[in-house]
C-alpha positions in Angstrom: 195.5 -29.6 121.2 195.4 -28.5 124.8 196.2 -32.0 126.1 199.2 -32.3 123.9 200.5 -28.9 124.8 200.0 -29.6 128.5 201.9 -32.8 128.1 204.7 -30.9 126.3 204.9 -28.3 129.1 205.3 -31.1 131.7 207.6 -33.1 129.4 210.2 -30.4 128.8 212.0 -31.2 132.1 210.4 -34.6 132.8 212.0 -38.0 132.1 210.9 -41.4 133.4 213.2 -42.7 136.0 214.2 -46.4 135.9 215.0 -48.1 139.2 216.9 -51.3 139.8 215.7 -54.3 141.6 218.0 -55.7 144.2 219.2 -59.3 143.8 218.2 -61.8 146.4 219.4 -65.2 147.8 222.7 -66.6 146.7 223.0 -64.1 143.8 223.1 -61.3 146.3 226.0 -62.9 148.2 228.0 -63.3 145.0 227.3 -59.8 143.9 228.3 -58.5 147.3 231.6 -60.4 147.2 232.4 -59.3 143.6 231.6 -55.7 144.4 233.7 -55.7 147.5 236.7 -57.2 145.7 236.3 -54.7 142.8 236.0 -51.8 145.3 239.2 -52.9 147.1 241.1 -52.8 143.8 239.8 -49.4 142.9 241.0 -46.3 144.7 238.2 -44.7 146.7 237.1 -41.3 145.5 238.3 -38.4 147.7 236.2 -35.5 148.9 238.0 -33.2 146.5 237.1 -35.5 143.6 233.5 -35.5 144.7 233.4 -31.7 145.0 234.9 -31.3 141.5 232.4 -33.8 140.1 229.5 -31.9 141.8 230.7 -28.6 140.5 231.0 -30.0 136.9 227.6 -31.6 137.1 226.0 -28.4 138.3 227.7 -26.6 135.4 226.2 -29.1 133.0 222.8 -28.7 134.6 222.9 -24.9 134.3 224.0 -25.3 130.7 221.1 -27.7 130.1 218.6 -25.2 131.5 220.0 -22.4 129.4 220.2 -24.4 126.2 216.6 -25.6 126.8 215.3 -22.1 127.3 217.1 -20.9 124.2 216.0 -23.8 122.0 212.4 -23.5 123.3 212.3 -19.8 122.7 213.5 -20.3 119.2 211.4 -23.4 118.6 214.6 -25.1 117.5 214.7 -28.8 118.6 218.2 -29.2 117.0 219.8 -26.2 118.7 223.5 -27.2 118.9 223.8 -26.3 122.6 221.3 -29.1 123.6 223.8 -31.8 122.6 226.6 -29.9 124.4 224.8 -30.4 127.8 222.4 -33.3 127.3 222.6 -37.0 126.6 220.1 -39.6 125.7 217.5 -40.4 126.8 216.8 -36.9 128.0 218.2 -35.2 124.8 215.7 -37.0 122.7 212.8 -36.2 125.0 213.6 -32.5 125.1 214.0 -32.3 121.3 210.6 -34.1 120.9 208.9 -31.7 123.3 210.3 -28.7 121.6 209.3 -30.0 118.1 205.8 -30.8 119.4 205.3 -27.3 120.7 206.6 -25.9 117.5 204.1 -28.0 115.5 201.3 -26.5 117.7 202.6 -22.9 117.2 203.8 -22.6 120.8 207.1 -21.5 122.3 208.5 -20.6 125.7 209.2 -17.1 126.9 210.3 -15.5 130.1 212.6 -16.5 132.9 213.1 -19.9 134.6 214.6 -19.6 138.1 216.6 -22.5 139.4 218.2 -23.3 142.7 220.0 -26.7 142.2 221.9 -28.7 144.8 223.9 -31.9 144.6 222.2 -34.6 146.6 224.7 -37.5 145.9 227.9 -38.2 144.1 228.8 -41.7 143.0 232.3 -41.8 141.4 232.9 -45.5 142.2 230.4 -46.8 139.6 230.8 -47.0 135.8 229.7 -44.5 134.7 230.1 -42.1 137.5 226.9 -40.1 138.3 225.8 -37.1 140.3 222.2 -36.6 141.4 220.8 -33.1 141.5 217.7 -31.7 143.1 216.3 -28.4 142.1 213.5 -26.0 143.1 212.3 -24.7 139.7 210.3 -21.5 139.7 208.3 -21.3 136.5 206.1 -18.4 137.4 207.8 -16.1 134.9 208.4 -18.9 132.3 205.4 -19.2 130.1 204.3 -21.4 127.2 202.7 -18.9 124.6 201.5 -19.0 121.1 204.3 -17.8 118.9 201.9 -15.8 116.6 200.4 -13.5 119.2 202.2 -14.3 122.5 199.0 -15.3 124.2 199.4 -17.7 127.1 198.6 -21.3 126.2 195.6 -22.3 128.5 196.4 -24.7 131.3 200.2 -24.1 131.2 200.6 -21.7 134.1 203.9 -22.0 135.9 204.7 -22.4 139.6 207.4 -23.6 141.9 208.1 -27.4 142.0 210.8 -29.9 142.7 212.9 -31.2 139.8 215.6 -33.9 139.8 218.3 -34.7 137.3 221.1 -37.1 136.8 224.5 -36.0 135.5 226.6 -38.8 134.0 230.4 -38.7 133.3 231.0 -40.0 129.8 234.3 -41.7 128.6 235.5 -38.4 127.1 235.3 -36.8 130.6 232.3 -34.6 129.9 229.5 -34.5 132.4 226.1 -34.5 130.6 222.6 -34.5 132.0 221.1 -37.8 130.9 217.9 -38.0 133.0 215.6 -35.6 134.6 212.1 -35.4 136.1 209.8 -32.5 137.0 207.7 -33.3 140.1 205.0 -30.7 139.6 203.0 -32.4 142.4 205.7 -31.5 144.9 205.9 -27.8 145.5 209.1 -26.3 147.0 
């Protein structure tokens, strides 16, 4: 049980990131020409657009953290606020983590302190994305047994780096679609 709860504690804000492999040879040349032609036809994003996107992404990120805290505190993997700020694959991962904790009689209590910053804005891709980096302080945010509020062994909090990706969906909403907690990287 301890191993599953530790995995849940790490999984609440952790999502596997998928990278892309650059093309090579002639394919790279074709891709570069196509991208350049497409970029010339599309108006470049302005600094004001990027600032607005960053602000909207940070609002979605703050909503995500608040919704996660509430859902975890209530042991409710289907809390409606989760889908207001999260998108798959992160939405499913968070719901599964909350459900697994609930099945083991655990819940989150306390305060999670966040200090997010936008690290990049890419409005010229489809879909548009904003990358966020955060220093999460989980020292007051604990995984406890719901029955007696005892701390679940091995789940002590600390300060660590976290990253997230906000994606703009066709309806104009910015949702957090990916995230990773880097517990091995203190901040």
